[in-house]
C-alpha positions in Angstrom: -132.5 74.1 46.4 -131.2 76.4 49.2 -132.3 76.3 52.3 -134.0 79.6 52.0 -135.8 78.5 49.1 -137.0 75.6 51.3 -137.8 77.6 54.3 -139.9 80.3 51.9 -142.1 77.6 51.1 -142.6 76.6 54.8 -143.5 80.2 56.0 -145.8 80.2 52.9 -147.9 82.9 51.6 -147.0 85.7 54.7 -144.6 88.9 54.9 -141.0 86.8 54.7 -138.7 89.6 54.9 -138.2 89.7 58.6 -138.0 85.7 58.7 -135.6 85.3 55.9 -133.7 88.4 57.4 -133.4 86.3 60.7 -132.4 83.3 59.0 -129.6 84.6 57.0 -128.3 86.9 59.9 -128.6 83.5 62.1 -126.5 81.6 59.2 -124.1 84.0 58.9 -123.4 84.2 63.1 -122.8 80.4 63.0 -120.4 80.8 59.9 -118.0 82.6 62.2 -117.6 80.6 65.3 -116.9 77.4 63.1 -114.8 79.1 60.9 -112.6 79.8 64.1 -112.8 76.3 65.2 -112.0 75.0 62.1 -108.8 77.2 61.9 -107.7 76.4 65.4 -108.3 72.8 64.7 -106.6 72.5 61.4 -103.1 74.3 62.8 -103.0 72.2 66.5 -104.4 68.6 65.1 -103.7 69.2 61.3 -106.0 67.9 58.0 -106.8 64.5 59.2 -108.6 65.3 62.3 -110.6 67.8 60.7 -111.5 65.9 58.0 -113.0 63.1 60.1 -114.9 65.6 62.1 -116.5 66.9 58.8 -117.0 63.1 57.9 -118.5 62.7 61.2 -121.1 65.5 61.0 -122.1 64.8 57.6 -123.1 60.9 58.3 -124.9 62.5 61.3 -126.9 64.7 59.6 -127.6 61.9 56.7 -128.9 59.7 59.6 -131.2 62.3 60.9 -132.4 62.8 57.6 -133.1 59.5 56.8 -134.9 58.8 60.2 -137.0 62.5 59.7 -137.3 61.5 55.5 -141.3 60.0 55.8 -142.2 63.0 57.9 -141.0 65.3 55.1 -142.6 63.0 52.3 -146.2 63.8 54.5 -145.4 67.4 54.2 -144.5 68.1 50.5 -148.3 68.1 49.7 -148.8 70.7 52.2 -145.6 72.9 50.1 -147.4 72.3 46.8 -150.8 73.3 48.2 -150.3 76.1 50.6 -153.6 76.5 51.2 -153.9 73.4 53.0 -151.8 74.2 55.8 -154.1 74.9 58.6 
């Protein structure tokens, strides 16, 4: 499931055009500097540092995900039943 699908479920039964457009714009704007930084790091330091950075960021994301998984589980019922969201 893509981030836009999850975001759509979070927004619920509202007109999502503007919010989905903003999400797409922000994701695309973030991709530009990340690509430039990756190119610079790869050229200056080689692939090892870049892969170590990627692994560390991924582990950080997993740790954050594990720390919030119980909150996510509590929200699953709300996403399945959007009328229950208040």
